[in-house]
Structure formats: structure tokens, C-alpha cells
DSSP file (Angstrom, degrees, kcal/mol; ACC not computed):
  #  RESIDUE AA STRUCTURE BP1 BP2  ACC     N-H-->O    O-->H-N    N-H-->O    O-->H-N    TCO  KAPPA ALPHA  PHI   PSI    X-CA   Y-CA   Z-CA
    1    1 A M     >        0   0    0      0, 0.0     4,-2.7     0, 0.0     5,-0.2   0.000 360.0 360.0 360.0 -39.7  -31.1  -86.2    9.3
    2    2 A V  H  >  +     0   0    0      1,-0.2     4,-2.1     2,-0.2     5,-0.2   0.908 360.0  50.6 -55.9 -43.3  -28.8  -83.4   10.4
    3    3 A E  H  > S+     0   0    0      1,-0.2     4,-2.1     2,-0.2    -1,-0.2   0.851 108.2  51.3 -70.2 -33.9  -28.6  -82.3    6.7
    4    4 A K  H  > S+     0   0    0      2,-0.2     4,-2.4     1,-0.2    -1,-0.2   0.925 111.2  47.6 -69.5 -42.2  -32.3  -82.4    6.3
    5    5 A K  H  X S+     0   0    0     -4,-2.7     4,-2.1     2,-0.2    -2,-0.2   0.857 112.1  50.0 -64.9 -32.6  -32.8  -80.2    9.4
    6    6 A A  H  X S+     0   0    0     -4,-2.1     4,-2.2    -5,-0.2    -1,-0.2   0.884 110.0  50.6 -74.6 -35.6  -30.2  -77.8    8.2
    7    7 A A  H  X S+     0   0    0     -4,-2.1     4,-2.1     2,-0.2    -2,-0.2   0.906 110.6  49.4 -67.0 -41.2  -31.8  -77.6    4.8
    8    8 A E  H  X S+     0   0    0     -4,-2.4     4,-2.4     2,-0.2    -2,-0.2   0.897 111.3  49.1 -66.1 -39.6  -35.2  -76.9    6.3
    9    9 A D  H  X S+     0   0    0     -4,-2.1     4,-2.1     1,-0.2    -2,-0.2   0.902 111.9  48.2 -68.7 -36.8  -33.7  -74.1    8.5
   10   10 A Y  H  X S+     0   0    0     -4,-2.2     4,-2.8     2,-0.2    -2,-0.2   0.893 110.6  52.6 -63.7 -39.7  -32.0  -72.6    5.6
   11   11 A A  H  X S+     0   0    0     -4,-2.1     4,-1.9     2,-0.2    -2,-0.2   0.908 110.9  46.4 -63.2 -44.7  -35.2  -72.8    3.6
   12   12 A K  H  X S+     0   0    0     -4,-2.4     4,-2.0     2,-0.2    -1,-0.2   0.910 112.4  50.7 -66.1 -40.0  -37.1  -71.0    6.3
   13   13 A L  H  X S+     0   0    0     -4,-2.1     4,-1.2     1,-0.2    -2,-0.2   0.953 111.1  48.1 -62.9 -49.5  -34.4  -68.3    6.6
   14   14 A F  H  < S+     0   0    0     -4,-2.8    -1,-0.2     1,-0.2    -2,-0.2   0.817 112.3  50.1 -62.9 -32.0  -34.5  -67.7    2.8
   15   15 A Q  H  < S+     0   0    0     -4,-1.9    -1,-0.2     1,-0.2    -2,-0.2   0.818 107.4  53.0 -74.8 -29.2  -38.3  -67.4    2.9
   16   16 A S  H  < S+     0   0    0     -4,-2.0     2,-0.4    -3,-0.2    -2,-0.2   0.705  91.0  90.8 -78.1 -20.3  -38.3  -65.0    5.7
   17   17 A I     <  -     0   0    0     -4,-1.2     2,-0.6    -5,-0.2     3,-0.1  -0.670  63.0-158.5 -82.8 129.2  -35.8  -62.6    3.9
   18   18 A S     >  -     0   0    0     -2,-0.4     4,-1.6     1,-0.1     5,-0.2  -0.934   6.7-164.8-106.7 111.0  -37.5  -60.0    1.8
   19   19 A L  H  >>S+     0   0    0     -2,-0.6     4,-2.9     1,-0.2     5,-0.8   0.863  88.4  59.3 -67.5 -32.7  -35.2  -58.7   -0.8
   20   20 A D  H  >5S+     0   0    0      1,-0.2     4,-1.0     3,-0.2    -1,-0.2   0.933 107.6  46.2 -61.4 -40.7  -37.5  -55.7   -1.5
   21   21 A K  H  45S+     0   0    0      1,-0.1    -1,-0.2     3,-0.1    -2,-0.2   0.847 122.2  34.8 -70.2 -32.4  -37.2  -54.6    2.1
   22   22 A E  H  X5S+     0   0    0     -4,-1.6     4,-0.6     2,-0.1    -2,-0.2   0.889 127.3  31.6 -91.8 -43.3  -33.4  -55.0    2.3
   23   23 A V  H  X5S+     0   0    0     -4,-2.9     4,-2.7    -5,-0.2     5,-0.2   0.869 105.3  68.3 -91.1 -37.7  -32.3  -54.0   -1.2
   24   24 A N  H  X<S+     0   0    0     -4,-1.0     4,-2.6    -5,-0.8     5,-0.2   0.887  99.5  49.2 -52.5 -48.0  -34.8  -51.4   -2.3
   25   25 A P  H  > S+     0   0    0      0, 0.0     4,-2.1     0, 0.0    -1,-0.2   0.899 113.0  47.9 -60.6 -38.7  -33.8  -48.7    0.2
   26   26 A I  H  X S+     0   0    0     -4,-0.6     4,-2.5     2,-0.2    -2,-0.2   0.926 112.4  50.1 -64.5 -43.1  -30.1  -49.1   -0.8
   27   27 A Y  H  X S+     0   0    0     -4,-2.7     4,-2.2     1,-0.2    -1,-0.2   0.881 110.7  48.5 -60.5 -40.1  -31.1  -49.0   -4.5
   28   28 A M  H  X S+     0   0    0     -4,-2.6     4,-2.6    -5,-0.2    -1,-0.2   0.895 110.4  51.3 -68.5 -38.1  -33.1  -45.8   -3.9
   29   29 A N  H  X S+     0   0    0     -4,-2.1     4,-2.5     2,-0.2    -2,-0.2   0.907 111.5  48.4 -65.3 -40.4  -30.2  -44.2   -2.0
   30   30 A I  H  X S+     0   0    0     -4,-2.5     4,-2.3     2,-0.2    -2,-0.2   0.928 111.4  49.5 -63.7 -43.0  -27.9  -45.1   -5.0
   31   31 A E  H  X S+     0   0    0     -4,-2.2     4,-2.2     1,-0.2    -2,-0.2   0.916 111.7  49.5 -62.8 -44.1  -30.4  -43.7   -7.5
   32   32 A D  H  X S+     0   0    0     -4,-2.6     4,-2.3     1,-0.2    -1,-0.2   0.904 110.7  49.3 -61.9 -44.6  -30.7  -40.5   -5.4
   33   33 A M  H  X S+     0   0    0     -4,-2.5     4,-2.3     1,-0.2    -1,-0.2   0.874 109.8  51.2 -65.0 -36.8  -26.9  -40.1   -5.2
   34   34 A L  H  X S+     0   0    0     -4,-2.3     4,-1.9     2,-0.2    -2,-0.2   0.919 110.0  50.2 -68.9 -39.7  -26.5  -40.6   -9.0
   35   35 A A  H  X S+     0   0    0     -4,-2.2     4,-2.2     1,-0.2    -2,-0.2   0.944 113.0  46.1 -63.7 -44.7  -29.1  -37.9   -9.6
   36   36 A R  H  X S+     0   0    0     -4,-2.3     4,-2.6     1,-0.2    -1,-0.2   0.863 110.0  53.7 -66.4 -33.6  -27.4  -35.5   -7.3
   37   37 A L  H  X S+     0   0    0     -4,-2.3     4,-2.2     2,-0.2    -1,-0.2   0.853 108.4  50.4 -66.7 -33.1  -24.0  -36.3   -8.8
   38   38 A D  H  X S+     0   0    0     -4,-1.9     4,-2.5     2,-0.2    -2,-0.2   0.914 110.6  48.9 -63.9 -44.8  -25.5  -35.5  -12.2
   39   39 A E  H  X S+     0   0    0     -4,-2.2     4,-2.6     1,-0.2    -2,-0.2   0.908 113.1  47.7 -66.3 -39.3  -26.8  -32.2  -10.9
   40   40 A L  H  X S+     0   0    0     -4,-2.6     4,-2.9     2,-0.2     5,-0.2   0.931 110.3  51.2 -67.2 -42.6  -23.4  -31.4   -9.4
   41   41 A E  H  X S+     0   0    0     -4,-2.2     4,-2.2     2,-0.2    -2,-0.2   0.905 112.0  47.4 -61.9 -40.8  -21.6  -32.3  -12.6
   42   42 A T  H  X S+     0   0    0     -4,-2.5     4,-2.3     2,-0.2    -2,-0.2   0.917 112.8  49.8 -63.9 -43.8  -23.9  -29.9  -14.6
   43   43 A L  H  X S+     0   0    0     -4,-2.6     4,-2.7     1,-0.2    -2,-0.2   0.933 111.1  48.1 -59.4 -47.9  -23.4  -27.2  -12.1
   44   44 A L  H  X S+     0   0    0     -4,-2.9     4,-2.7     1,-0.2    -2,-0.2   0.868 110.2  52.2 -61.3 -41.0  -19.6  -27.6  -12.2
   45   45 A A  H  X S+     0   0    0     -4,-2.2     4,-2.2    -5,-0.2    -1,-0.2   0.912 111.0  47.5 -63.6 -41.5  -19.7  -27.5  -16.0
   46   46 A N  H  X S+     0   0    0     -4,-2.3     4,-2.5     2,-0.2     5,-0.2   0.925 112.8  48.7 -62.5 -45.6  -21.7  -24.3  -16.0
   47   47 A V  H  X S+     0   0    0     -4,-2.7     4,-2.8     1,-0.2    -2,-0.2   0.932 111.9  49.2 -60.1 -46.7  -19.4  -22.7  -13.5
   48   48 A K  H  X S+     0   0    0     -4,-2.7     4,-2.5     2,-0.2    -1,-0.2   0.906 111.6  48.6 -58.9 -44.4  -16.4  -23.7  -15.5
   49   49 A A  H  X S+     0   0    0     -4,-2.2     4,-1.8     2,-0.2    -2,-0.2   0.930 114.9  45.0 -65.3 -46.1  -17.9  -22.3  -18.7
   50   50 A E  H  X S+     0   0    0     -4,-2.5     4,-2.6     2,-0.2    -2,-0.2   0.881 111.2  54.0 -62.5 -40.7  -18.8  -19.0  -17.0
   51   51 A N  H  X S+     0   0    0     -4,-2.8     4,-2.9    -5,-0.2     5,-0.2   0.938 109.0  48.1 -59.1 -50.7  -15.4  -18.9  -15.4
   52   52 A N  H  X S+     0   0    0     -4,-2.5     4,-2.3     1,-0.2    -1,-0.2   0.858 111.4  50.4 -58.8 -39.4  -13.7  -19.3  -18.8
   53   53 A I  H  X S+     0   0    0     -4,-1.8     4,-2.6     2,-0.2    -1,-0.2   0.929 114.2  44.0 -63.5 -49.4  -15.8  -16.6  -20.3
   54   54 A I  H  X S+     0   0    0     -4,-2.6     4,-2.8     2,-0.2     5,-0.3   0.885 113.8  50.1 -68.3 -38.9  -15.1  -14.2  -17.5
   55   55 A V  H  X S+     0   0    0     -4,-2.9     4,-2.2     2,-0.2     5,-0.2   0.919 113.9  45.4 -65.5 -44.4  -11.3  -15.0  -17.4
   56   56 A D  H  X S+     0   0    0     -4,-2.3     4,-1.6    -5,-0.2    -2,-0.2   0.918 116.2  46.0 -66.4 -43.1  -11.1  -14.5  -21.1
   57   57 A Q  H  X S+     0   0    0     -4,-2.6     4,-1.7     2,-0.2    -2,-0.2   0.943 119.4  37.0 -62.8 -51.4  -13.1  -11.3  -21.1
   58   58 A Y  H  X S+     0   0    0     -4,-2.8     4,-2.3     1,-0.2    -1,-0.2   0.792 112.9  57.0 -79.4 -26.8  -11.4   -9.6  -18.2
   59   59 A T  H  X S+     0   0    0     -4,-2.2     4,-2.6    -5,-0.3    -1,-0.2   0.881 108.4  48.3 -66.5 -37.5   -7.9  -10.8  -19.0
   60   60 A N  H  X S+     0   0    0     -4,-1.6     4,-2.2    -5,-0.2    -2,-0.2   0.901 111.8  50.5 -63.9 -41.7   -8.2   -9.2  -22.4
   61   61 A N  H  X S+     0   0    0     -4,-1.7     4,-1.2     2,-0.2    -2,-0.2   0.903 112.0  46.6 -63.2 -41.2   -9.4   -6.0  -20.7
   62   62 A I  H  < S+     0   0    0     -4,-2.3     3,-0.4     2,-0.2    -2,-0.2   0.911 111.7  49.6 -69.2 -43.9   -6.5   -6.0  -18.3
   63   63 A V  H >< S+     0   0    0     -4,-2.6     3,-1.2     1,-0.2     4,-0.3   0.856 106.8  57.7 -66.9 -30.1   -4.0   -6.7  -21.0
   64   64 A G  H 3< S+     0   0    0     -4,-2.2     3,-0.5     1,-0.2     4,-0.3   0.832 105.8  50.4 -62.4 -32.2   -5.6   -3.8  -23.0
   65   65 A F  T 3X S+     0   0    0     -4,-1.2     4,-2.6    -3,-0.4    -1,-0.2   0.327  80.8  99.9 -88.5  10.7   -4.9   -1.5  -20.1
   66   66 A A  H <> S+     0   0    0     -3,-1.2     4,-2.0     2,-0.2    -1,-0.2   0.893  81.8  49.6 -63.1 -39.3   -1.2   -2.5  -19.8
   67   67 A K  H  > S+     0   0    0     -3,-0.5     4,-2.4    -4,-0.3     5,-0.2   0.954 112.6  48.1 -65.9 -47.2    0.0    0.5  -21.7
   68   68 A E  H  > S+     0   0    0     -4,-0.3     4,-2.7     1,-0.2    -2,-0.2   0.890 109.8  52.9 -58.7 -39.3   -2.1    2.8  -19.5
   69   69 A F  H  X S+     0   0    0     -4,-2.6     4,-2.5     2,-0.2    -1,-0.2   0.877 108.5  49.5 -63.5 -38.1   -0.8    1.1  -16.4
   70   70 A R  H  X S+     0   0    0     -4,-2.0     4,-2.6     2,-0.2    -2,-0.2   0.931 112.0  47.9 -62.5 -45.1    2.8    1.6  -17.5
   71   71 A I  H  X S+     0   0    0     -4,-2.4     4,-2.0     1,-0.2    -2,-0.2   0.910 112.8  49.7 -63.0 -41.8    2.1    5.3  -18.2
   72   72 A L  H  X S+     0   0    0     -4,-2.7     4,-2.6    -5,-0.2    -1,-0.2   0.910 110.3  50.1 -63.9 -41.9    0.4    5.6  -14.7
   73   73 A K  H  X S+     0   0    0     -4,-2.5     4,-2.6     1,-0.2    -2,-0.2   0.929 110.4  50.1 -63.0 -46.4    3.4    3.9  -13.1
   74   74 A E  H  X S+     0   0    0     -4,-2.6     4,-2.1     1,-0.2    -1,-0.2   0.836 111.2  48.8 -59.6 -35.5    5.8    6.3  -14.8
   75   75 A R  H  X S+     0   0    0     -4,-2.0     4,-2.7     2,-0.2    -1,-0.2   0.906 110.8  50.0 -70.5 -41.5    3.7    9.2  -13.6
   76   76 A I  H  X S+     0   0    0     -4,-2.6     4,-2.4     2,-0.2    -2,-0.2   0.893 110.9  49.6 -64.6 -38.9    3.6    7.9  -10.0
   77   77 A D  H  X S+     0   0    0     -4,-2.6     4,-2.5     2,-0.2    -2,-0.2   0.922 112.2  48.5 -63.3 -42.7    7.4    7.4  -10.1
   78   78 A T  H  X S+     0   0    0     -4,-2.1     4,-2.5     1,-0.2    -2,-0.2   0.919 110.5  50.1 -60.4 -43.6    7.8   10.9  -11.3
   79   79 A L  H  X S+     0   0    0     -4,-2.7     4,-2.7     2,-0.2    -1,-0.2   0.898 110.2  50.7 -65.7 -39.6    5.5   12.3   -8.7
   80   80 A E  H  X S+     0   0    0     -4,-2.4     4,-2.4     2,-0.2    -1,-0.2   0.940 111.0  48.4 -62.8 -44.7    7.4   10.4   -6.0
   81   81 A N  H  X S+     0   0    0     -4,-2.5     4,-2.1     1,-0.2    -2,-0.2   0.905 112.4  49.1 -58.9 -41.3   10.7   11.8   -7.2
   82   82 A F  H  X S+     0   0    0     -4,-2.5     4,-2.7     2,-0.2     5,-0.2   0.903 110.1  49.9 -66.5 -44.9    9.1   15.3   -7.3
   83   83 A V  H  X S+     0   0    0     -4,-2.7     4,-2.5     1,-0.2    -1,-0.2   0.895 110.4  51.3 -64.9 -38.7    7.8   14.9   -3.8
   84   84 A G  H  X S+     0   0    0     -4,-2.4     4,-2.3    -5,-0.2    -2,-0.2   0.911 111.1  48.4 -58.1 -44.4   11.3   13.8   -2.6
   85   85 A L  H  X S+     0   0    0     -4,-2.1     4,-2.7     2,-0.2    -2,-0.2   0.905 112.5  47.2 -63.7 -44.9   12.8   16.9   -4.3
   86   86 A V  H  X S+     0   0    0     -4,-2.7     4,-2.6     2,-0.2    -2,-0.2   0.902 110.3  53.3 -67.1 -39.1   10.3   19.2   -2.7
   87   87 A N  H  X S+     0   0    0     -4,-2.5     4,-2.3    -5,-0.2    -2,-0.2   0.921 110.3  47.1 -60.0 -43.3   10.9   17.6    0.7
   88   88 A N  H  X S+     0   0    0     -4,-2.3     4,-2.5     1,-0.2    -2,-0.2   0.912 112.1  50.7 -65.8 -39.3   14.7   18.2    0.3
   89   89 A N  H  X S+     0   0    0     -4,-2.7     4,-2.6     1,-0.2    -2,-0.2   0.908 109.3  50.4 -64.4 -37.5   14.0   21.8   -0.7
   90   90 A V  H  X S+     0   0    0     -4,-2.6     4,-2.5     2,-0.2    -1,-0.2   0.905 110.0  51.3 -64.9 -40.3   11.7   22.3    2.3
   91   91 A D  H  X S+     0   0    0     -4,-2.3     4,-2.5     2,-0.2    -2,-0.2   0.932 111.2  47.9 -58.7 -46.2   14.5   20.8    4.5
   92   92 A E  H  X S+     0   0    0     -4,-2.5     4,-2.8     2,-0.2    -2,-0.2   0.923 111.8  48.0 -59.8 -46.7   17.0   23.2    3.0
   93   93 A V  H  X S+     0   0    0     -4,-2.6     4,-2.6     2,-0.2    -1,-0.2   0.887 110.5  52.2 -64.1 -38.5   14.7   26.2    3.5
   94   94 A E  H  X S+     0   0    0     -4,-2.5     4,-2.7     2,-0.2    -2,-0.2   0.928 110.2  49.5 -62.7 -44.0   14.0   25.2    7.1
   95   95 A K  H  X S+     0   0    0     -4,-2.5     4,-2.5     2,-0.2    -2,-0.2   0.950 111.4  48.7 -56.5 -51.7   17.8   25.0    7.7
   96   96 A S  H  X S+     0   0    0     -4,-2.8     4,-2.6     1,-0.2    -2,-0.2   0.893 111.4  49.6 -55.6 -42.7   18.2   28.4    6.1
   97   97 A L  H  X S+     0   0    0     -4,-2.6     4,-2.6     2,-0.2    -1,-0.2   0.895 109.5  51.1 -66.8 -40.8   15.5   29.8    8.3
   98   98 A D  H  X S+     0   0    0     -4,-2.7     4,-2.2     2,-0.2    -1,-0.2   0.908 110.5  50.1 -61.6 -38.8   17.0   28.3   11.5
   99   99 A I  H  X S+     0   0    0     -4,-2.5     4,-2.4     2,-0.2    -2,-0.2   0.930 111.7  48.6 -64.4 -43.8   20.3   29.9   10.5
  100  100 A A  H  X S+     0   0    0     -4,-2.6     4,-2.0     1,-0.2    -2,-0.2   0.890 109.7  51.3 -60.2 -41.5   18.5   33.3   10.0
  101  101 A E  H  X>S+     0   0    0     -4,-2.6     5,-2.5     1,-0.2     4,-0.7   0.896 111.2  47.7 -64.0 -40.2   16.8   33.0   13.3
  102  102 A N  H  <5S+     0   0    0     -4,-2.2     3,-0.4     3,-0.2    -2,-0.2   0.901 112.0  50.3 -70.6 -36.7   20.1   32.3   15.1
  103  103 A E  H  <5S+     0   0    0     -4,-2.4    -1,-0.2     1,-0.2    -2,-0.2   0.854 117.3  39.3 -68.7 -32.2   21.8   35.2   13.3
  104  104 A L  H  <5S-     0   0    0     -4,-2.0    -1,-0.2    -5,-0.2    17,-0.2   0.468 107.9-127.9 -93.5  -3.2   19.0   37.6   14.2
  105  105 A N  T  <5 +     0   0    0     -4,-0.7     2,-0.7    -3,-0.4    -3,-0.2   0.929  43.6 173.4  56.2  51.6   18.7   36.0   17.7
  106  106 A I      < +     0   0    0     -5,-2.5    -1,-0.2     1,-0.2    -2,-0.1  -0.814  21.7 141.1 -93.5 113.9   14.8   35.5   17.3
  107  107 A T        +     0   0    0     -2,-0.7     2,-0.6     1,-0.1    -1,-0.2   0.498  56.7  76.8-120.1 -14.7   13.3   33.5   20.1
  108  108 A D        -     0   0    0      5,-0.1    -1,-0.1     1,-0.1     9,-0.1  -0.863  57.0-172.4 -98.8 121.7   10.0   35.4   20.4
  109  109 A Y        +     0   0    0     -2,-0.6    -1,-0.1     4,-0.1     2,-0.1   0.260  48.8 112.5 -99.9  13.8    7.6   34.4   17.6
  110  110 A S  S  > S-     0   0    0      1,-0.1     4,-2.7     4,-0.0     5,-0.2  -0.371  84.7-106.0 -74.4 165.0    5.0   37.1   18.4
  111  111 A L  H  > S+     0   0    0      1,-0.2     4,-1.7     2,-0.2     5,-0.2   0.880 121.6  49.5 -62.4 -40.2    4.6   39.9   15.9
  112  112 A K  H  >>S+     0   0    0      2,-0.2     4,-2.6     1,-0.2     5,-0.5   0.935 112.4  47.2 -63.7 -45.7    6.4   42.4   18.2
  113  113 A G  H  >5S+     0   0    0      1,-0.2     4,-1.1     2,-0.2    -2,-0.2   0.897 113.0  49.4 -67.2 -38.4    9.3   40.0   18.7
  114  114 A L  H  <5S+     0   0    0     -4,-2.7    -1,-0.2     2,-0.1    -2,-0.2   0.842 119.0  37.8 -66.7 -31.6    9.5   39.3   14.9
  115  115 A I  H  <5S+     0   0    0     -4,-1.7     4,-0.4    -5,-0.2    -2,-0.2   0.932 127.9  26.6 -88.7 -47.5    9.5   42.9   13.9
  116  116 A F  H  X5S+     0   0    0     -4,-2.6     4,-2.0    -5,-0.2     3,-0.5   0.820 105.2  71.1 -89.5 -32.1   11.5   44.7   16.6
  117  117 A K  H  X<S+     0   0    0     -4,-1.1     4,-2.6    -5,-0.5     5,-0.3   0.901  95.8  53.8 -57.4 -48.5   14.0   42.0   17.9
  118  118 A P  H  > S+     0   0    0      0, 0.0     4,-1.6     0, 0.0    -1,-0.2   0.859 108.9  48.2 -57.8 -35.0   16.2   41.9   14.7
  119  119 A F  H  > S+     0   0    0     -3,-0.5     4,-1.8    -4,-0.4    -2,-0.2   0.903 113.0  48.6 -69.4 -40.8   16.8   45.6   14.8
  120  120 A L  H  X S+     0   0    0     -4,-2.0     4,-1.8     1,-0.2    -1,-0.2   0.929 111.6  48.5 -63.4 -42.9   17.7   45.5   18.4
  121  121 A S  H  X S+     0   0    0     -4,-2.6     4,-2.2   -17,-0.2    -1,-0.2   0.807 108.9  53.7 -68.1 -31.7   20.1   42.6   18.0
  122  122 A K  H  X S+     0   0    0     -4,-1.6     4,-1.6    -5,-0.3    -1,-0.2   0.894 109.0  48.1 -68.4 -40.0   21.8   44.2   15.1
  123  123 A S  H  X S+     0   0    0     -4,-1.8     4,-0.8     2,-0.2    -2,-0.2   0.864 113.3  47.6 -71.0 -34.5   22.5   47.4   17.0
  124  124 A K  H >X S+     0   0    0     -4,-1.8     4,-0.9     1,-0.2     3,-0.5   0.900 111.5  51.0 -73.5 -38.2   23.8   45.4   20.0
  125  125 A S  H 3< S+     0   0    0     -4,-2.2     3,-0.3     1,-0.2    -1,-0.2   0.832 106.2  54.4 -69.3 -30.1   26.1   43.3   17.8
  126  126 A S  H 3< S+     0   0    0     -4,-1.6    -1,-0.2     1,-0.2    -2,-0.2   0.750 107.2  51.4 -73.7 -21.2   27.6   46.2   16.1
  127  127 A N  H << S+     0   0    0     -4,-0.8     2,-0.3    -3,-0.5    -1,-0.2   0.652  91.8  92.4 -89.1 -14.0   28.6   47.8   19.4
  128  128 A Q     <  -     0   0    0     -4,-0.9     2,-0.4    -3,-0.3    -4,-0.0  -0.574  60.7-158.3 -83.8 143.6   30.3   44.6   20.7
  129  129 A V        -     0   0    0     -2,-0.3     2,-0.3     0, 0.0    -2,-0.0  -0.935  23.8-112.0-122.0 142.3   34.1   44.3   20.1
  130  130 A S        -     0   0    0     -2,-0.4     3,-0.2     1,-0.1     0, 0.0  -0.558  22.1-155.1 -75.8 132.7   35.9   41.0   20.1
  131  131 A L  S    S+     0   0    0     -2,-0.3     2,-0.4     1,-0.3    -1,-0.1   0.829  80.4  21.9 -80.8 -32.0   38.3   40.8   23.0
  132  132 A D    >   -     0   0    0      1,-0.1     3,-0.5     3,-0.1    -1,-0.3  -0.907  57.4-177.9-139.4 110.8   40.8   38.4   21.7
  133  133 A S  T 3  S+     0   0    0     -2,-0.4     4,-0.1     1,-0.2    -1,-0.1   0.635  80.7  69.5 -83.8 -13.4   41.1   37.9   17.9
  134  134 A S  T 3  S+     0   0    0      2,-0.1     2,-0.5     0, 0.0    -1,-0.2   0.718  76.6  96.2 -78.7 -18.7   43.8   35.3   18.3
  135  135 A I  S <  S-     0   0    0     -3,-0.5     2,-0.2     1,-0.1    -3,-0.1  -0.567  86.7-114.9 -71.0 124.7   41.2   32.8   19.7
  136  136 A E        -     0   0    0     -2,-0.5     2,-0.3     1,-0.1    -1,-0.1  -0.399  29.5-139.4 -62.8 126.8   39.9   30.6   16.9
  137  137 A E        -     0   0    0     -2,-0.2     2,-0.3    -4,-0.1    -1,-0.1  -0.642  15.3-115.6 -88.4 143.6   36.3   31.2   16.3
  138  138 A T        -     0   0    0     -2,-0.3     2,-0.6     1,-0.1    -1,-0.0  -0.610  35.5-108.7 -75.4 139.5   33.9   28.4   15.6
  139  139 A I        -     0   0    0     -2,-0.3    -1,-0.1     1,-0.0     3,-0.0  -0.545  33.5-162.3 -70.4 115.8   32.5   28.5   12.1
  140  140 A I        -     0   0    0     -2,-0.6    -1,-0.0     1,-0.0    -3,-0.0  -0.870  24.8-114.0 -98.8 128.3   28.8   29.5   12.4
  141  141 A P        -     0   0    0      0, 0.0     2,-0.3     0, 0.0    -1,-0.0  -0.335  40.8-175.2 -64.9 145.1   26.7   28.7    9.3
  142  142 A S        -     0   0    0      1,-0.1   -42,-0.1     2,-0.0   -46,-0.0  -0.992  36.9-148.3-143.6 146.9   25.4   31.8    7.6
  143  143 A N  S    S+     0   0    0     -2,-0.3     7,-2.6   -47,-0.1     2,-0.5   0.505  82.1  87.3 -86.5  -6.6   23.2   32.7    4.8
  144  144 A I  E     +A  149   0A   0      5,-0.2     2,-0.4     3,-0.1     5,-0.2  -0.841  51.3 173.6-101.3 125.5   25.2   35.8    4.1
  145  145 A K  E >  S-A  148   0A   0      3,-2.6     3,-0.6    -2,-0.5    -2,-0.0  -0.992  72.8  -2.1-130.9 126.4   28.3   35.5    1.9
  146  146 A N  T 3  S-     0   0    0     -2,-0.4    -1,-0.2     1,-0.2     3,-0.1   0.928 129.7 -60.3  61.1  42.9   30.3   38.7    0.9
  147  147 A N  T 3  S+     0   0    0      1,-0.2     2,-0.4    -3,-0.1    -1,-0.2   0.780 118.8 106.7  54.7  31.1   27.8   40.8    2.7
  148  148 A E  E <  S-A  145   0A   0     -3,-0.6    -3,-2.6     2,-0.0     2,-0.2  -0.994  72.0-118.3-142.4 128.9   25.0   39.6    0.5
  149  149 A F  E     -A  144   0A   0     -2,-0.4    -5,-0.2    -5,-0.2    -6,-0.0  -0.486  23.5-163.0 -73.0 135.8   22.2   37.2    1.3
  150  150 A H        -     0   0    0     -7,-2.6     3,-0.1    -2,-0.2    -1,-0.0  -0.940  10.8-148.4-121.6 110.5   22.1   34.1   -0.8
  151  151 A P        -     0   0    0      0, 0.0     2,-0.3     0, 0.0   -58,-0.0  -0.270  30.0 -90.7 -74.1 163.7   18.8   32.2   -0.7
  152  152 A V        -     0   0    0      1,-0.1     2,-0.5   -63,-0.1   -59,-0.0  -0.521  41.1-118.3 -68.7 130.4   18.6   28.5   -1.0
  153  153 A Q        -     0   0    0     -2,-0.3     2,-0.2    -3,-0.1    -1,-0.1  -0.622  40.6-178.8 -77.5 127.4   18.2   27.3   -4.6
  154  154 A I        -     0   0    0     -2,-0.5   -68,-0.1     1,-0.2   -69,-0.0  -0.738  33.0 -74.7-118.8 170.5   14.9   25.5   -5.0
  155  155 A F        -     0   0    0     -2,-0.2     2,-0.5   -70,-0.1    -1,-0.2  -0.124  39.2-127.6 -59.1 154.5   13.1   23.7   -7.8
  156  156 A K    >   -     0   0    0      1,-0.1     3,-1.8     0, 0.0     4,-0.4  -0.934   9.9-143.3-102.6 128.0   11.5   25.7  -10.6
  157  157 A T  G >> S+     0   0    0     -2,-0.5     4,-3.0     1,-0.3     3,-1.5   0.821  97.6  66.9 -60.4 -29.1    7.9   24.7  -11.2
  158  158 A D  G 34 S+     0   0    0      1,-0.3    -1,-0.3     2,-0.2    -3,-0.0   0.732  94.1  58.9 -64.9 -18.4    8.3   25.2  -15.0
  159  159 A N  G <4 S+     0   0    0     -3,-1.8    -1,-0.3     1,-0.1    -2,-0.2   0.653 120.6  25.8 -80.6 -14.4   10.7   22.2  -15.0
  160  160 A Y  T <4 S+     0   0    0     -3,-1.5     2,-0.5    -4,-0.4    -2,-0.2   0.636 117.1  54.2-121.1 -22.9    7.9   20.0  -13.6
  161  161 A F     <        0   0    0     -4,-3.0    -1,-0.2     1,-0.1     0, 0.0  -0.962 360.0 360.0-120.1 128.9    4.6   21.4  -14.6
  162  162 A K              0   0    0     -2,-0.5    -1,-0.1    -3,-0.1    -4,-0.1   0.406 360.0 360.0-120.1 360.0    3.7   22.2  -18.1
């Protein structure tokens, strides 16, 4: 009797279950996912194909410019060396200018000071006499050697510009 009752209960349970209600939504979701997966696969294939075309095209263009890039690199290196040389020359000229300003005792950079001060300082220095020649003098840098001005040697533009 218990078995008959259990069989009847199971029969009622199976009759109340609607497979269409339970399985169809899952089936529809699976179908929708498969359709979207196909779309994604197609999109990825298109992107990959375009990517390959672009990479091939631009890689060849970049490789084609390799010689020009090397030439440009050499020109930039040469320009950097030239700028360094000019910088060193400017430093040397500034040192020479500082020495000349010290020799001429120029502290006033107005037009009057630049024109008249060197003449006044030369006349004063020629009137001064050394008190003790045995005292060792400190060596002061000078642009004058053998009573002649020696300018700083700087680059020649002909060596760098053609």
C-alpha cells in the first residue's frame, strides 16, 4: 500500500511538472549566448585581420624609414656635439671677459663706466710702484701675453656649416 501511495504521489508530481516552463527559458538563454558568441568570434576575426593588415603595412613603412632614422640620429648627435662645443666656447669667452673686467677694474656697467673707467684705471695703475718686489705675487690670470692680447680660440663656422 505504501508503494502504491508513493507511486501515485510521484505520478502527480510528474504530471504537475511542465518541461516547457522549466527547460525552454534555459534553452532560449543558451541559444542567445551561442548567437552572441558567434558575433564575438566574427568581430574578433575581423579585428585580427585588420590588425594584421595594419601591422604589416606600418611595419614595412617603419622599416623603410630606418635609413632616414639613422641619418637623423647622426645629425642629432652631431648637433649635440656642436652645441656642447659652442657651450664650451661661450664659457671660455665669459672667463676671458671676466679676466678683462678684472684687469680694467670695471664694476660699473653703464655706458659712462664702460667708456671712461678703463682709461682712468690704466693711468692710476701706471703711477703705482711696487713697494717690495721680494714678496711673491699671486699669479693673476691675464689675456695679455708678451704685451699682446690673445683672444680665446673659438670654433670656425666653416668647419660645421656647409
